N, C-alpha and C positions, 0 to 999 in steps of 0.2 A: 948657244945654250939658251934655256929659257928664262925668261924674266922673272925672277923670284921675289920682286918688290910688292909689298902688300899695304893696303890703307884700311884701316879698322876706323869707322867713322871721323875720316879725315887725318887719322894718326898714320904717318908714314913710317915704314921699316925697311930695310935693304931686304929681307926676308921674313917668311912668316912664323920664324922659330923665336918665341919668346920665352924668358924664363919668369915662371910664377912666382907670385910673392910668397916666398918663403925663406928657408933659411940660408938658400943661394945667393940671394940678394940683401943680405943682411948690412952691407956696408958698400963703400965706393970702391975700397980695393977689390972686392968679390965682383961687381959690376963691370968694373974696368978689365978684368981679366976676362970676364965672359965675352964682352964685345971684342978683344984682342983675338978669342978664339973663333968669333963667327957669329955669334947670336945677334939677331935683329934688334932684340928690345928686350927690356927688363921690367916687371913691376917691383917696385922696391918692397921690403919687406914692411908689411902693415905698420903704419905710423899712428900716435895715438899718445896718451899718457903712457909713458914707460912703466912695464910691470916687472915684477920679479917672477923667474922661470924657475922651475924645479929641476931636481936631477936624481934619477935618469928620464929620459923623454922619449926616447925613440925606440922602437920595436919594429921587426919584420917577420913575416911569414914566407916560408919557403915551401916549394911544392914541386915533387917530383924530380928533385935534384936542381931545379931553379932557385938561387937564392933571391930574396927580395921580390917575390912574386907580389907580395903586398907590402903596404908601410905604412906603420902607425906612429902617431906622434901625439904628445900632449904639451907641445911648444905652443907659447902664446903669440902675441904681437911683440914688436921690438922692445927690447929692452934697453935700448940706447937712447940718449937724451935727444929731443926733438932737433934741438940746434945743431947737433952733431950730424944727424942726417940730413938735415937741410943743407948744411955747407957741402957735405959729401956729394948729396944729388946736384947742387949747383957746378962743383968742380968736374963731376962727369960728364954732364951737358956739354960744358964748354970744351972737353976735352973730345968728345964724341956728338958733334951736333947733328950727324945724319942717324943715330941710333935712336929708338923710341924708349923714353924714361917715364914710366906712369907709376904714379906715386898711390901706394894702396894705403886707405884710409880707414879707420874705425874710432869713433866717438859715441858718447851717449846720446839717446834720442832726444838732442837739444838743438833748436834751430839756430841759436848763438854759437854752439859748439862746433856745429858743421861749418858755419861762416867764417868763423876764425881759422880753422885748419886748412880749408880750402884756399882762402887768401894767402897763408903762410905758404903752403908749397907751391902755389902757381907763381909766388913772387920769386923762386928759385929757378924757374924756368922748364918745368915738367911739360910734358908734352899732352898728358891728360891725367884723368883721376880713375881709380877703381875704388868704389865702394864697397867693404867688406862687409857683407851681411850673410856670411856661409860659416864662418868658423865655429865648429859645434861643441868646443869645450873651453872651458876656463871663462873665455870672454862671454860667454852666452849667459854662464850662471851672474853674470854682472849686467846682464840686460843689453848686452851687445852681441854682434855677429850673427850667428843663427837665431837668436832670441827674436831678433829684429827679422831676419830673413825668413822667418815661419810666418810671418803677420802680413797678408798682401798691404794692409793699410797702412804698415809702419814702413814697408819698402816703398811705396808710393808716395808718403809724406816726406821722408827724410830725402828722397831723390829729389823731390820739389825743392828741398830747403838748399840742397847743394846748388841746383840749376839756378837758385835766385842770384847766386854770385858768381858761379864758374865761368871762366872765360875759355876754358879748355874742354874737349869732350868728355862725357861723364860716361863711364862704363859701370854697369851693376852687376857685382859678383855674386851668383846665387847660390843658396844651400841646396843640396840634394835631400837633405832631411826632411821631407815634406811629401804628401801625398801625390801633388801634381806640380811639378815645376812650373808649368805655363800659367798658373795662377798668378805666382810671383813676378813672373818673367813679364806677363801683361800688366802688373801693377808698377813695374820698374818703367816700361814704355809710357804709361799714363803719367807718372811723375815727369816724365822729360829725359829719360836716359838715352843717350844716344848710342849706346850699344849695351849688351849683357854678356858676361861671361860666366862659364858654368864647366864644369862642376867645382865646387870646393869639396872637403874631404866629408867622408861618410862615416857617421857613430861607429864606432868599432871598440872591440877590446882584442888585443893581438893575441894573448892566450894565458896560460895558467901553466906554471913551472910545478912539473909532476912531483919533485923532490920536497920543494919548500912550502908548496901550495900557495905561493906569491904569485900575483897578477904579472904580467910582463907588457910594459915595464911597470917596475914599482918604485915607490919613493918611501924609502924607511919602512918598508914591510906593507904599505897600502897603495892601492891603484885606483885609477879613474878611467873613464871613457875618454878615448881620444878619436883622433880625425884620419881615416883610412884612405890611402890612394895607392898610387903604382900601377902596373900592368893589371891586376886582379878588378881593378874598377872600371876598366875601358869600357865594356859593354853597357854598363850602367849610364856611364857618362855619354857614350855615343848615341844612346836610345833619348836622353833627355835633350842633347842639342838637337836631334831629329825632330822631336815632338814641338820643340819652339820653332825651329826652321819652317817647319810645314804651315805654320799658323799664321793667317795674313794679317793678323791683329797685334802679332809680335814682328813687326815690320823694319827691325833695326838690326845691325851686324851683331854676329856672334864670335867671341873669342873662346874656342872650345880647350878643355884640359881635362884630364883625367886618365891617366894609363898611356900618355903619348911617349914612346921609347925608341922610335924609329921615324924615317921617313914614311914609312907604311901607314903607321895610325895618322901619322898628319895628314896624309891623302885621303884616308878614309873620314876624319874628321871633317875637312873641307869640302868633300863630295856631299857630306850630310850636311851642307849649310854653314859652317864654321868660315870666318874670313882668315883667321891664323889660328895658331895654337898656342898653348903655355905649356912649358914642361918643368917638373921638380924632381920627382922620384930617380928619373934616370940621370939626370945631372948628378945627384947625390950619389948614384951606385958607381957611376963611371966617370964622372969629371966633366968639365966643361967641353973638352973636346970631342964629345959625342956628335956634337952639332956639326962637325966636318963631314960625317957620314950621313947625315940627316939631309945637308945640303947637297952633297952629290948624288945621293939615292934621289931626291925629289928632281934633280937635274936630270937625271937619266930617263927617269921614268916620263918626265913630260917630253923628251927628246923622243922617246919610243913610241909615244901616243901621238906624236907631232903635234903639241900643245904649245903655243908660244909664250904664255903667260900662266902664272899661278892662278890667277884669279879666275881663269877659265875653266878651273875645277870646281871653283865654290858652288854647292847647291845642286850638281848635276844629278844627284841619285835622289833628291828630296821628292820629284814627282813620283818616285817608284816606292817610296814609303807610304803606306796605308793603313787603315784599320782592317783587322781579321776579317771583317765582314765584306770587304771589297776584293777579297782573294778567291780565285777560281776553284770551285769545287770539284771541277769536271779535269782539272789538268793533274797530270800523274806521272811520277819519275819511278824508275826501279832500277835495283842494283845488278849490276853486272860486275862478275869476278874473272879476271885475266888469269887462267891457270898456268900460263907461263911464266908470269910474275909472282903469283901466289906462293908464300913459302909454307904452307899449310900449317901455322900455327894454331889456326881454329879459334881465334879470338873473335872474328864475325860470327862463327857458328854458336859459340856460347853466349855471346851477347844477345844474339836472336833469338836463340834457343829459351834462354832464362828470363830475358826482360824486354822482347819485343813481340814478333808476330810469327816465329817458327817456320820460316819460308826459306831457309839455307840447309840443304840436305849434304851429309856425307856421302861420297859414293866411291866407286872404285872403277877405273878404266879396264880395257881389256887386257892390259899387262899385269892387273892387280894393284896398281899405283892409287892413292888415295886423292881424290880433287873434291872440290866444293861446288854446287850449283845452286843457284836461286832460282825459286819456283817463282816465275814472275808475275802469274797469276793471283799470288797470294802475297806478294811484295807490296807495301802500303808506301814505300818511298820515305821512310823515316829517316835515312841517312845515317842511322847508329852504326852499322857494318862499316861504312867507310870511315866514321869516325875513329873507330877503335883500331882498325887494320893499321899496322906500323909500317906498311909497304907504300910508298908513293907510287900510284896508279894501278894497284892491284885491284881495287875495288872503284868502279865509275857508276856514277848515278846518271841514267841517261831517260831523256824523255820517252814516254810510252804513248803509242798511237792513242787516238780518241776512239771511243766506241762510235759505231755508225749514226751518223744523226746527232752526235752529241755536241753542242755548243758549249762555250765559255757560260758558267753560271754561279754567281755568286750567292753568298748566303742572304744578303740583303734582297737580291733579286727574288731568290726563291721565296723567302717570307713575303716579297710584295704580290707575288703569284699567289700563296697560299691564302693571302688576307683578300686577294680580289676572287678567289674561286669560293671562300667562305662567305663573302657578302652575296655572291651570286646563289 
């Protein structure tokens, strides 16, 4: 079996699967249950001045029969006394010395406050710190969380304050509620961060009850924006991880999160540059034992690929991720329909005819049977037909031959040639 051990800025864990700072890591009882189930690490639910939470506080969006496709919450940081959390952290670390325990921290932008809480949590034996600059609701209204995380100067300053006293690695957790996450990631690095984690939750409203007209969730008939996570946010999170991973000036490890529900998403995040992954919604949906399938699945995948260590996956796809202007304009794929597999549901024809490029014809063979055929000369390779097709393998996107004398050409190269010709 492959070696699943990971190291994030020197924080070692037996596998790359950590629980994110959230309700599943609210207490020592929960974190210890998680470690028994097989999780490699846990980021303790954010510590700071205890708050009062509201009721109700969770909501979910479902899509096409999938429950909890997205998850929304208006819960804040810990509502338990700091001394209780610290005692349970110490007890858990003593009981599980080989598992990673990270303290998530959030205090007001004050140097003394940061120094104080860092010293307190490090005294009980945590393996690292995660600075929560991401929470988009409740705490942001108090000047913390995303209110700090959206301002690069504040991210840099507070990270630097923590680094003045920290004896363990410092991870900065970034908010996705910003135009360009690389700005704040770079600020964290400039402040001395040993690693960054992303993404925290996305500003959202889960829905509106069409009978009562109340928001979902609501508190005594009133609602507020919350944080969105779960499978639905994975493409957003993966892009943000990739954007940071390909930047040479953000040269620190990344802990990736946002829609990790199985080993497959974990592998994708690591291929795009994450050294490990954090999980919340999937654990809340299915329980801690889902990590067993994650571990087995990742092990089997690495064995099939003949890869000896999970660390060998990290960043392998990053060189393939670029800007649109670097893509080959002369590369072309076309759709091909396997008439033996096709069930003639006509979804591809409808999608192409109504919303794409009208290149799928409905024809009849010599026996009068209907069949679908792509006019390859008119196909632009948009992939829509293969996406809507309900039958695996019925539509394949294949590379089309280049025209005679046609060489790879990017938009950037084309613009350079146009510019040169214009100068002449």
